[in-house]
Each structure stands twice: as structure tokens, then as C-alpha cells.
C-alpha positions as CSV (number, residue, x, y, z in Angstrom):
1,M,73.7,79.9,112.3
2,F,78.1,80.5,110.5
3,N,79.6,77.0,110.6
4,K,83.7,77.3,110.5
5,D,84.0,76.9,106.7
6,M,81.4,80.3,106.6
7,L,83.2,81.9,108.7
8,D,86.6,81.4,107.5
9,K,85.8,82.3,103.7
10,L,84.4,85.9,105.2
11,Q,87.9,86.2,106.7
12,D,88.7,85.7,103.9
13,L,86.8,87.6,101.9
14,K,88.1,90.7,104.4
15,H,91.2,89.9,103.0
16,Q,91.1,89.9,100.1
17,A,89.3,93.4,100.3
18,E,92.1,95.1,102.1
19,E,94.4,93.7,99.5
20,S,92.3,94.9,96.3
21,K,92.4,98.6,98.9
22,S,95.3,98.6,98.8
23,R,96.4,97.7,95.2
24,L,93.6,100.5,94.4
25,E,94.8,103.1,96.5
26,S,98.5,101.9,94.3
27,I,96.8,102.9,90.3
28,E,96.7,106.1,88.9
29,V,94.4,107.6,86.2
30,A,95.1,110.0,83.8
31,E,93.2,112.1,81.9
32,D,93.4,115.6,80.0
33,A,90.6,117.3,78.1
34,G,90.6,120.3,75.8
35,G,94.5,119.3,74.5
36,G,96.1,119.3,77.9
37,L,94.5,122.3,79.2
38,V,93.4,120.4,82.2
39,R,94.1,116.9,83.5
40,V,93.0,115.4,86.3
41,V,94.7,112.3,88.1
42,I,92.1,110.0,90.1
43,N,94.2,106.5,92.3
44,G,92.2,103.4,92.4
45,N,89.9,104.1,94.6
46,R,88.4,106.8,93.2
47,K,90.3,109.9,94.9
48,I,91.4,112.6,93.0
49,K,95.1,113.4,93.6
50,S,95.9,116.3,91.1
51,V,94.1,119.0,89.3
52,E,96.0,120.8,87.1
53,I,94.9,123.7,85.1
54,N,97.3,124.8,81.9
55,A,96.5,128.3,80.6
56,E,96.1,131.0,82.2
57,L,93.1,131.2,84.1
58,N,92.4,134.7,82.5
59,T,92.2,133.2,79.2
60,L,89.5,130.7,80.0
61,E,85.7,130.8,80.4
62,K,84.6,130.2,83.3
63,D,82.2,128.1,81.9
64,D,84.9,126.9,79.4
65,L,87.1,125.9,82.0
66,E,84.6,124.1,84.5
67,D,83.4,121.7,81.1
68,L,86.4,121.2,81.0
69,L,87.2,119.7,84.3
70,V,83.9,117.8,84.2
71,V,84.9,116.2,80.3
72,A,88.7,115.2,82.2
73,L,87.0,113.9,85.6
74,G,84.8,112.3,83.4
75,R,86.7,110.4,81.4
76,A,89.4,109.3,85.0
77,L,87.0,107.9,86.3
78,D,85.1,106.0,83.1
79,K,88.6,103.8,83.6
80,V,88.9,104.3,87.3
81,N,85.6,102.5,87.5
82,E,86.3,99.5,84.9
83,I,89.6,98.9,86.5
84,N,87.6,98.6,90.2
85,E,85.3,96.5,88.6
86,K,88.1,94.2,87.3
87,E,90.2,95.0,90.0
88,V,86.6,93.2,92.5
89,M,86.4,90.4,89.8
90,N,89.5,88.9,90.3
91,S,89.2,89.0,93.6
92,A,85.2,87.1,93.5
93,Q,86.7,84.8,91.5
94,S,89.3,83.9,93.8
95,L,87.6,83.3,96.7
96,F,84.5,81.6,94.6
97,P,86.3,79.7,91.9
98,G,84.2,79.1,89.0
99,M,81.9,82.7,89.0
């Protein structure tokens, strides 16, 4: 069913995926909302590394804080998804030239 060439390609693919995951782990994206009231940091593997609230909690309404968190997380995830997609495409192109 599988020939040696196919098995080698699968092994290369596995190695490339591990390298990509490692590179993405070291990339961090920081985004804020509300003029810096909320700041989030997410790595390239979409893991939240930190959330900062740079305001006194008693000065923010619960709904406003939730909205700011959604905005900051959304912005960071958009950037991380773009980085992640480029990493996957670069990996695929190195394994399958001409893609």
C-alpha cells in the first residue's frame, strides 16, 4: 500500500509539523483594546499567555470589560491565525514544491 517514498514523505511531514509547532510556540502576538485598558498575549499555537487589565476594576462596567476582552482577543487571534496559516503554507511548499 505504501512505498518507501511515501513513508519518507510522511516522516518528513511529521518532522516539519513538529518544527512548525515549535516555531509557533515561540511567536507571541500582543493586542489591546480600549486604548490599552485591556491587553492580551497569545502565542502562535493559539495559547493565551497573559491577560492584563490596566484599569481599576471598579471603574469599568462588567459589560464594558467583557467587550474589551472580546475585542483584544479577537484582534490577537486574527493575527495569530494569519501567522499560523503562513507557517503551514511554508511547510507545505517545502515538502511539495510547486504548490
